[in-house]
Chimera marker file (.cmm) of the C-alpha trace (Angstrom):
<marker_set name="trace">
<marker id="1" x="82.746" y="136.277" z="93.857" r="1" g="1" b="0" radius="0.5"/>
<marker id="2" x="84.403" y="133.363" z="92.168" r="1" g="1" b="0" radius="0.5"/>
<marker id="3" x="88.100" y="132.481" z="91.712" r="1" g="1" b="0" radius="0.5"/>
<marker id="4" x="89.863" y="129.806" z="89.725" r="1" g="1" b="0" radius="0.5"/>
<marker id="5" x="93.243" y="128.555" z="90.834" r="1" g="1" b="0" radius="0.5"/>
<marker id="6" x="95.278" y="127.014" z="87.970" r="1" g="1" b="0" radius="0.5"/>
<marker id="7" x="98.277" y="125.321" z="89.461" r="1" g="1" b="0" radius="0.5"/>
<marker id="8" x="99.993" y="121.950" z="88.886" r="1" g="1" b="0" radius="0.5"/>
<marker id="9" x="101.808" y="121.818" z="92.208" r="1" g="1" b="0" radius="0.5"/>
<marker id="10" x="99.750" y="120.404" z="95.106" r="1" g="1" b="0" radius="0.5"/>
<marker id="11" x="101.283" y="122.540" z="97.891" r="1" g="1" b="0" radius="0.5"/>
<marker id="12" x="100.891" y="125.757" z="95.930" r="1" g="1" b="0" radius="0.5"/>
<marker id="13" x="97.174" y="124.909" z="95.209" r="1" g="1" b="0" radius="0.5"/>
<marker id="14" x="96.556" y="124.293" z="98.888" r="1" g="1" b="0" radius="0.5"/>
<marker id="15" x="98.243" y="127.533" z="100.015" r="1" g="1" b="0" radius="0.5"/>
<marker id="16" x="96.507" y="129.680" z="97.410" r="1" g="1" b="0" radius="0.5"/>
<marker id="17" x="93.154" y="128.128" z="98.263" r="1" g="1" b="0" radius="0.5"/>
<marker id="18" x="93.692" y="128.953" z="102.003" r="1" g="1" b="0" radius="0.5"/>
<marker id="19" x="94.442" y="132.592" z="101.057" r="1" g="1" b="0" radius="0.5"/>
<marker id="20" x="91.321" y="132.949" z="98.886" r="1" g="1" b="0" radius="0.5"/>
<marker id="21" x="88.616" y="130.762" z="100.524" r="1" g="1" b="0" radius="0.5"/>
<marker id="22" x="87.324" y="133.548" z="102.808" r="1" g="1" b="0" radius="0.5"/>
<marker id="23" x="86.949" y="135.975" z="99.881" r="1" g="1" b="0" radius="0.5"/>
<marker id="24" x="85.866" y="133.824" z="96.951" r="1" g="1" b="0" radius="0.5"/>
<marker id="25" x="84.101" y="130.686" z="95.970" r="1" g="1" b="0" radius="0.5"/>
<marker id="26" x="87.180" y="128.779" z="94.814" r="1" g="1" b="0" radius="0.5"/>
<marker id="27" x="87.609" y="126.187" z="92.067" r="1" g="1" b="0" radius="0.5"/>
<marker id="28" x="90.935" y="124.480" z="91.351" r="1" g="1" b="0" radius="0.5"/>
<marker id="29" x="92.366" y="122.913" z="88.182" r="1" g="1" b="0" radius="0.5"/>
<marker id="30" x="95.811" y="121.504" z="87.488" r="1" g="1" b="0" radius="0.5"/>
<marker id="31" x="96.724" y="122.705" z="83.975" r="1" g="1" b="0" radius="0.5"/>
<marker id="32" x="95.848" y="125.207" z="81.262" r="1" g="1" b="0" radius="0.5"/>
<marker id="33" x="93.596" y="122.855" z="79.289" r="1" g="1" b="0" radius="0.5"/>
<marker id="34" x="91.376" y="122.403" z="82.384" r="1" g="1" b="0" radius="0.5"/>
<marker id="35" x="91.493" y="126.163" z="83.022" r="1" g="1" b="0" radius="0.5"/>
<marker id="36" x="90.024" y="126.898" z="79.582" r="1" g="1" b="0" radius="0.5"/>
<marker id="37" x="87.294" y="124.213" z="80.116" r="1" g="1" b="0" radius="0.5"/>
<marker id="38" x="86.454" y="125.629" z="83.598" r="1" g="1" b="0" radius="0.5"/>
<marker id="39" x="86.325" y="129.166" z="82.218" r="1" g="1" b="0" radius="0.5"/>
<marker id="40" x="83.880" y="128.090" z="79.449" r="1" g="1" b="0" radius="0.5"/>
<marker id="41" x="81.708" y="126.155" z="81.919" r="1" g="1" b="0" radius="0.5"/>
<marker id="42" x="81.574" y="129.105" z="84.356" r="1" g="1" b="0" radius="0.5"/>
<marker id="43" x="80.252" y="131.376" z="81.618" r="1" g="1" b="0" radius="0.5"/>
<marker id="44" x="77.784" y="128.715" z="80.397" r="1" g="1" b="0" radius="0.5"/>
<marker id="45" x="76.445" y="128.496" z="83.985" r="1" g="1" b="0" radius="0.5"/>
<marker id="46" x="76.175" y="132.296" z="84.143" r="1" g="1" b="0" radius="0.5"/>
<marker id="47" x="78.665" y="132.353" z="87.058" r="1" g="1" b="0" radius="0.5"/>
<marker id="48" x="81.896" y="133.667" z="85.558" r="1" g="1" b="0" radius="0.5"/>
<marker id="49" x="85.228" y="133.905" z="87.385" r="1" g="1" b="0" radius="0.5"/>
<marker id="50" x="86.124" y="137.333" z="88.844" r="1" g="1" b="0" radius="0.5"/>
<marker id="51" x="89.753" y="136.164" z="89.392" r="1" g="1" b="0" radius="0.5"/>
<marker id="52" x="92.009" y="133.614" z="87.835" r="1" g="1" b="0" radius="0.5"/>
<marker id="53" x="95.348" y="132.782" z="89.460" r="1" g="1" b="0" radius="0.5"/>
<marker id="54" x="97.328" y="131.089" z="86.704" r="1" g="1" b="0" radius="0.5"/>
<marker id="55" x="100.712" y="129.422" z="86.948" r="1" g="1" b="0" radius="0.5"/>
<marker id="56" x="102.832" y="130.045" z="83.891" r="1" g="1" b="0" radius="0.5"/>
<marker id="57" x="104.744" y="126.748" z="83.742" r="1" g="1" b="0" radius="0.5"/>
<marker id="58" x="102.409" y="123.768" z="83.608" r="1" g="1" b="0" radius="0.5"/>
<marker id="59" x="102.095" y="120.473" z="81.719" r="1" g="1" b="0" radius="0.5"/>
<marker id="60" x="99.814" y="120.011" z="78.652" r="1" g="1" b="0" radius="0.5"/>
<marker id="61" x="98.868" y="123.681" z="78.121" r="1" g="1" b="0" radius="0.5"/>
<marker id="62" x="100.955" y="126.360" z="79.878" r="1" g="1" b="0" radius="0.5"/>
<marker id="63" x="99.511" y="129.429" z="81.517" r="1" g="1" b="0" radius="0.5"/>
<marker id="64" x="100.449" y="131.838" z="78.718" r="1" g="1" b="0" radius="0.5"/>
<marker id="65" x="98.665" y="129.716" z="76.102" r="1" g="1" b="0" radius="0.5"/>
<marker id="66" x="95.631" y="129.181" z="78.376" r="1" g="1" b="0" radius="0.5"/>
<marker id="67" x="95.366" y="132.919" z="79.057" r="1" g="1" b="0" radius="0.5"/>
<marker id="68" x="95.528" y="133.581" z="75.332" r="1" g="1" b="0" radius="0.5"/>
<marker id="69" x="92.653" y="131.205" z="74.709" r="1" g="1" b="0" radius="0.5"/>
<marker id="70" x="90.582" y="132.733" z="77.529" r="1" g="1" b="0" radius="0.5"/>
<marker id="71" x="91.165" y="136.273" z="76.255" r="1" g="1" b="0" radius="0.5"/>
<marker id="72" x="90.242" y="135.123" z="72.746" r="1" g="1" b="0" radius="0.5"/>
<marker id="73" x="86.956" y="133.672" z="74.030" r="1" g="1" b="0" radius="0.5"/>
<marker id="74" x="86.180" y="136.861" z="75.959" r="1" g="1" b="0" radius="0.5"/>
<marker id="75" x="86.716" y="138.919" z="72.742" r="1" g="1" b="0" radius="0.5"/>
<marker id="76" x="84.863" y="136.611" z="70.331" r="1" g="1" b="0" radius="0.5"/>
<marker id="77" x="81.855" y="136.187" z="72.639" r="1" g="1" b="0" radius="0.5"/>
<marker id="78" x="81.942" y="139.786" z="74.059" r="1" g="1" b="0" radius="0.5"/>
<marker id="79" x="82.128" y="138.405" z="77.598" r="1" g="1" b="0" radius="0.5"/>
<marker id="80" x="82.040" y="141.240" z="80.157" r="1" g="1" b="0" radius="0.5"/>
<marker id="81" x="83.544" y="141.958" z="82.517" r="1" g="1" b="0" radius="0.5"/>
<marker id="82" x="86.837" y="140.370" z="81.593" r="1" g="1" b="0" radius="0.5"/>
<marker id="83" x="88.361" y="138.128" z="84.279" r="1" g="1" b="0" radius="0.5"/>
<marker id="84" x="91.169" y="139.594" z="86.313" r="1" g="1" b="0" radius="0.5"/>
<marker id="85" x="94.143" y="137.283" z="85.790" r="1" g="1" b="0" radius="0.5"/>
<marker id="86" x="97.135" y="137.148" z="88.049" r="1" g="1" b="0" radius="0.5"/>
<marker id="87" x="99.961" y="135.107" z="86.592" r="1" g="1" b="0" radius="0.5"/>
<marker id="88" x="102.212" y="133.218" z="89.082" r="1" g="1" b="0" radius="0.5"/>
<marker id="89" x="105.671" y="131.969" z="88.265" r="1" g="1" b="0" radius="0.5"/>
<marker id="90" x="108.627" y="130.345" z="90.008" r="1" g="1" b="0" radius="0.5"/>
<marker id="91" x="110.878" y="131.903" z="87.419" r="1" g="1" b="0" radius="0.5"/>
<marker id="92" x="111.837" y="135.521" z="87.630" r="1" g="1" b="0" radius="0.5"/>
<marker id="93" x="111.996" y="135.511" z="83.817" r="1" g="1" b="0" radius="0.5"/>
<marker id="94" x="111.192" y="139.012" z="82.536" r="1" g="1" b="0" radius="0.5"/>
<marker id="95" x="110.617" y="137.792" z="78.970" r="1" g="1" b="0" radius="0.5"/>
<marker id="96" x="107.921" y="135.301" z="79.984" r="1" g="1" b="0" radius="0.5"/>
<marker id="97" x="106.273" y="137.882" z="82.310" r="1" g="1" b="0" radius="0.5"/>
<marker id="98" x="106.273" y="140.495" z="79.512" r="1" g="1" b="0" radius="0.5"/>
<marker id="99" x="104.772" y="137.963" z="77.117" r="1" g="1" b="0" radius="0.5"/>
<marker id="100" x="101.984" y="137.289" z="79.661" r="1" g="1" b="0" radius="0.5"/>
<marker id="101" x="101.282" y="140.975" z="80.018" r="1" g="1" b="0" radius="0.5"/>
<marker id="102" x="101.415" y="142.140" z="76.458" r="1" g="1" b="0" radius="0.5"/>
<marker id="103" x="100.345" y="139.081" z="74.477" r="1" g="1" b="0" radius="0.5"/>
<marker id="104" x="97.976" y="137.596" z="77.044" r="1" g="1" b="0" radius="0.5"/>
<marker id="105" x="96.844" y="140.796" z="78.705" r="1" g="1" b="0" radius="0.5"/>
<marker id="106" x="97.390" y="139.516" z="82.251" r="1" g="1" b="0" radius="0.5"/>
<marker id="107" x="96.254" y="141.853" z="84.998" r="1" g="1" b="0" radius="0.5"/>
<marker id="108" x="99.225" y="141.273" z="87.288" r="1" g="1" b="0" radius="0.5"/>
<marker id="109" x="101.934" y="138.740" z="88.158" r="1" g="1" b="0" radius="0.5"/>
<marker id="110" x="103.482" y="137.420" z="91.326" r="1" g="1" b="0" radius="0.5"/>
<marker id="111" x="106.744" y="135.544" z="91.714" r="1" g="1" b="0" radius="0.5"/>
<marker id="112" x="106.470" y="132.360" z="93.788" r="1" g="1" b="0" radius="0.5"/>
<marker id="113" x="106.347" y="131.613" z="96.597" r="1" g="1" b="0" radius="0.5"/>
<marker id="114" x="103.172" y="133.648" z="96.808" r="1" g="1" b="0" radius="0.5"/>
<marker id="115" x="102.880" y="135.543" z="100.098" r="1" g="1" b="0" radius="0.5"/>
<marker id="116" x="99.406" y="136.357" z="101.422" r="1" g="1" b="0" radius="0.5"/>
<marker id="117" x="100.171" y="140.080" z="101.881" r="1" g="1" b="0" radius="0.5"/>
<marker id="118" x="101.602" y="140.297" z="98.331" r="1" g="1" b="0" radius="0.5"/>
<marker id="119" x="98.521" y="138.584" z="96.897" r="1" g="1" b="0" radius="0.5"/>
<marker id="120" x="96.104" y="140.737" z="98.852" r="1" g="1" b="0" radius="0.5"/>
<marker id="121" x="97.965" y="143.872" z="97.687" r="1" g="1" b="0" radius="0.5"/>
<marker id="122" x="97.401" y="142.808" z="94.078" r="1" g="1" b="0" radius="0.5"/>
<marker id="123" x="93.759" y="141.966" z="94.747" r="1" g="1" b="0" radius="0.5"/>
<marker id="124" x="93.303" y="145.397" z="96.212" r="1" g="1" b="0" radius="0.5"/>
<marker id="125" x="94.907" y="147.054" z="93.161" r="1" g="1" b="0" radius="0.5"/>
<marker id="126" x="92.530" y="145.092" z="90.959" r="1" g="1" b="0" radius="0.5"/>
<marker id="127" x="89.517" y="146.164" z="92.973" r="1" g="1" b="0" radius="0.5"/>
<marker id="128" x="88.701" y="142.660" z="94.177" r="1" g="1" b="0" radius="0.5"/>
<marker id="129" x="89.112" y="143.146" z="97.941" r="1" g="1" b="0" radius="0.5"/>
<marker id="130" x="86.437" y="145.728" z="98.522" r="1" g="1" b="0" radius="0.5"/>
<marker id="131" x="83.483" y="144.020" z="96.835" r="1" g="1" b="0" radius="0.5"/>
<link id1="1" id2="2" r="1" g="1" b="0" radius="0.2"/>
<link id1="2" id2="3" r="1" g="1" b="0" radius="0.2"/>
<link id1="3" id2="4" r="1" g="1" b="0" radius="0.2"/>
<link id1="4" id2="5" r="1" g="1" b="0" radius="0.2"/>
<link id1="5" id2="6" r="1" g="1" b="0" radius="0.2"/>
<link id1="6" id2="7" r="1" g="1" b="0" radius="0.2"/>
<link id1="7" id2="8" r="1" g="1" b="0" radius="0.2"/>
<link id1="8" id2="9" r="1" g="1" b="0" radius="0.2"/>
<link id1="9" id2="10" r="1" g="1" b="0" radius="0.2"/>
<link id1="10" id2="11" r="1" g="1" b="0" radius="0.2"/>
<link id1="11" id2="12" r="1" g="1" b="0" radius="0.2"/>
<link id1="12" id2="13" r="1" g="1" b="0" radius="0.2"/>
<link id1="13" id2="14" r="1" g="1" b="0" radius="0.2"/>
<link id1="14" id2="15" r="1" g="1" b="0" radius="0.2"/>
<link id1="15" id2="16" r="1" g="1" b="0" radius="0.2"/>
<link id1="16" id2="17" r="1" g="1" b="0" radius="0.2"/>
<link id1="17" id2="18" r="1" g="1" b="0" radius="0.2"/>
<link id1="18" id2="19" r="1" g="1" b="0" radius="0.2"/>
<link id1="19" id2="20" r="1" g="1" b="0" radius="0.2"/>
<link id1="20" id2="21" r="1" g="1" b="0" radius="0.2"/>
<link id1="21" id2="22" r="1" g="1" b="0" radius="0.2"/>
<link id1="22" id2="23" r="1" g="1" b="0" radius="0.2"/>
<link id1="23" id2="24" r="1" g="1" b="0" radius="0.2"/>
<link id1="24" id2="25" r="1" g="1" b="0" radius="0.2"/>
<link id1="25" id2="26" r="1" g="1" b="0" radius="0.2"/>
<link id1="26" id2="27" r="1" g="1" b="0" radius="0.2"/>
<link id1="27" id2="28" r="1" g="1" b="0" radius="0.2"/>
<link id1="28" id2="29" r="1" g="1" b="0" radius="0.2"/>
<link id1="29" id2="30" r="1" g="1" b="0" radius="0.2"/>
<link id1="30" id2="31" r="1" g="1" b="0" radius="0.2"/>
<link id1="31" id2="32" r="1" g="1" b="0" radius="0.2"/>
<link id1="32" id2="33" r="1" g="1" b="0" radius="0.2"/>
<link id1="33" id2="34" r="1" g="1" b="0" radius="0.2"/>
<link id1="34" id2="35" r="1" g="1" b="0" radius="0.2"/>
<link id1="35" id2="36" r="1" g="1" b="0" radius="0.2"/>
<link id1="36" id2="37" r="1" g="1" b="0" radius="0.2"/>
<link id1="37" id2="38" r="1" g="1" b="0" radius="0.2"/>
<link id1="38" id2="39" r="1" g="1" b="0" radius="0.2"/>
<link id1="39" id2="40" r="1" g="1" b="0" radius="0.2"/>
<link id1="40" id2="41" r="1" g="1" b="0" radius="0.2"/>
<link id1="41" id2="42" r="1" g="1" b="0" radius="0.2"/>
<link id1="42" id2="43" r="1" g="1" b="0" radius="0.2"/>
<link id1="43" id2="44" r="1" g="1" b="0" radius="0.2"/>
<link id1="44" id2="45" r="1" g="1" b="0" radius="0.2"/>
<link id1="45" id2="46" r="1" g="1" b="0" radius="0.2"/>
<link id1="46" id2="47" r="1" g="1" b="0" radius="0.2"/>
<link id1="47" id2="48" r="1" g="1" b="0" radius="0.2"/>
<link id1="48" id2="49" r="1" g="1" b="0" radius="0.2"/>
<link id1="49" id2="50" r="1" g="1" b="0" radius="0.2"/>
<link id1="50" id2="51" r="1" g="1" b="0" radius="0.2"/>
<link id1="51" id2="52" r="1" g="1" b="0" radius="0.2"/>
<link id1="52" id2="53" r="1" g="1" b="0" radius="0.2"/>
<link id1="53" id2="54" r="1" g="1" b="0" radius="0.2"/>
<link id1="54" id2="55" r="1" g="1" b="0" radius="0.2"/>
<link id1="55" id2="56" r="1" g="1" b="0" radius="0.2"/>
<link id1="56" id2="57" r="1" g="1" b="0" radius="0.2"/>
<link id1="57" id2="58" r="1" g="1" b="0" radius="0.2"/>
<link id1="58" id2="59" r="1" g="1" b="0" radius="0.2"/>
<link id1="59" id2="60" r="1" g="1" b="0" radius="0.2"/>
<link id1="60" id2="61" r="1" g="1" b="0" radius="0.2"/>
<link id1="61" id2="62" r="1" g="1" b="0" radius="0.2"/>
<link id1="62" id2="63" r="1" g="1" b="0" radius="0.2"/>
<link id1="63" id2="64" r="1" g="1" b="0" radius="0.2"/>
<link id1="64" id2="65" r="1" g="1" b="0" radius="0.2"/>
<link id1="65" id2="66" r="1" g="1" b="0" radius="0.2"/>
<link id1="66" id2="67" r="1" g="1" b="0" radius="0.2"/>
<link id1="67" id2="68" r="1" g="1" b="0" radius="0.2"/>
<link id1="68" id2="69" r="1" g="1" b="0" radius="0.2"/>
<link id1="69" id2="70" r="1" g="1" b="0" radius="0.2"/>
<link id1="70" id2="71" r="1" g="1" b="0" radius="0.2"/>
<link id1="71" id2="72" r="1" g="1" b="0" radius="0.2"/>
<link id1="72" id2="73" r="1" g="1" b="0" radius="0.2"/>
<link id1="73" id2="74" r="1" g="1" b="0" radius="0.2"/>
<link id1="74" id2="75" r="1" g="1" b="0" radius="0.2"/>
<link id1="75" id2="76" r="1" g="1" b="0" radius="0.2"/>
<link id1="76" id2="77" r="1" g="1" b="0" radius="0.2"/>
<link id1="77" id2="78" r="1" g="1" b="0" radius="0.2"/>
<link id1="78" id2="79" r="1" g="1" b="0" radius="0.2"/>
<link id1="79" id2="80" r="1" g="1" b="0" radius="0.2"/>
<link id1="80" id2="81" r="1" g="1" b="0" radius="0.2"/>
<link id1="81" id2="82" r="1" g="1" b="0" radius="0.2"/>
<link id1="82" id2="83" r="1" g="1" b="0" radius="0.2"/>
<link id1="83" id2="84" r="1" g="1" b="0" radius="0.2"/>
<link id1="84" id2="85" r="1" g="1" b="0" radius="0.2"/>
<link id1="85" id2="86" r="1" g="1" b="0" radius="0.2"/>
<link id1="86" id2="87" r="1" g="1" b="0" radius="0.2"/>
<link id1="87" id2="88" r="1" g="1" b="0" radius="0.2"/>
<link id1="88" id2="89" r="1" g="1" b="0" radius="0.2"/>
<link id1="89" id2="90" r="1" g="1" b="0" radius="0.2"/>
<link id1="90" id2="91" r="1" g="1" b="0" radius="0.2"/>
<link id1="91" id2="92" r="1" g="1" b="0" radius="0.2"/>
<link id1="92" id2="93" r="1" g="1" b="0" radius="0.2"/>
<link id1="93" id2="94" r="1" g="1" b="0" radius="0.2"/>
<link id1="94" id2="95" r="1" g="1" b="0" radius="0.2"/>
<link id1="95" id2="96" r="1" g="1" b="0" radius="0.2"/>
<link id1="96" id2="97" r="1" g="1" b="0" radius="0.2"/>
<link id1="97" id2="98" r="1" g="1" b="0" radius="0.2"/>
<link id1="98" id2="99" r="1" g="1" b="0" radius="0.2"/>
<link id1="99" id2="100" r="1" g="1" b="0" radius="0.2"/>
<link id1="100" id2="101" r="1" g="1" b="0" radius="0.2"/>
<link id1="101" id2="102" r="1" g="1" b="0" radius="0.2"/>
<link id1="102" id2="103" r="1" g="1" b="0" radius="0.2"/>
<link id1="103" id2="104" r="1" g="1" b="0" radius="0.2"/>
<link id1="104" id2="105" r="1" g="1" b="0" radius="0.2"/>
<link id1="105" id2="106" r="1" g="1" b="0" radius="0.2"/>
<link id1="106" id2="107" r="1" g="1" b="0" radius="0.2"/>
<link id1="107" id2="108" r="1" g="1" b="0" radius="0.2"/>
<link id1="108" id2="109" r="1" g="1" b="0" radius="0.2"/>
<link id1="109" id2="110" r="1" g="1" b="0" radius="0.2"/>
<link id1="110" id2="111" r="1" g="1" b="0" radius="0.2"/>
<link id1="111" id2="112" r="1" g="1" b="0" radius="0.2"/>
<link id1="112" id2="113" r="1" g="1" b="0" radius="0.2"/>
<link id1="113" id2="114" r="1" g="1" b="0" radius="0.2"/>
<link id1="114" id2="115" r="1" g="1" b="0" radius="0.2"/>
<link id1="115" id2="116" r="1" g="1" b="0" radius="0.2"/>
<link id1="116" id2="117" r="1" g="1" b="0" radius="0.2"/>
<link id1="117" id2="118" r="1" g="1" b="0" radius="0.2"/>
<link id1="118" id2="119" r="1" g="1" b="0" radius="0.2"/>
<link id1="119" id2="120" r="1" g="1" b="0" radius="0.2"/>
<link id1="120" id2="121" r="1" g="1" b="0" radius="0.2"/>
<link id1="121" id2="122" r="1" g="1" b="0" radius="0.2"/>
<link id1="122" id2="123" r="1" g="1" b="0" radius="0.2"/>
<link id1="123" id2="124" r="1" g="1" b="0" radius="0.2"/>
<link id1="124" id2="125" r="1" g="1" b="0" radius="0.2"/>
<link id1="125" id2="126" r="1" g="1" b="0" radius="0.2"/>
<link id1="126" id2="127" r="1" g="1" b="0" radius="0.2"/>
<link id1="127" id2="128" r="1" g="1" b="0" radius="0.2"/>
<link id1="128" id2="129" r="1" g="1" b="0" radius="0.2"/>
<link id1="129" id2="130" r="1" g="1" b="0" radius="0.2"/>
<link id1="130" id2="131" r="1" g="1" b="0" radius="0.2"/>
</marker_set>
């Protein structure tokens, strides 16, 4: 299985990678623009991401906009199965979280700092731990 970490903060990238590296082949990008490019490339290579961990607040293209572009690509190109996307945020901002869920169709969200047990619980709910 493949996972993409989209995070602009170095320490968060390092921690998330350590949580996922035994379960997934992990790629890392630092903003939403790179996330969209990595998503396209993964599908072009025939090795799509099963999981995307996407920070909401990032420079250039934020996580909500990147998720919207990814979901649009999935719909336009009939890409199946759709990637499971867990949004991560330092802000406990219900409005942004709701926008991610309803507009961007996020699979889940976690408030930072991300704890390993909390992440694994979400992965289990999404059916990504037992594969």
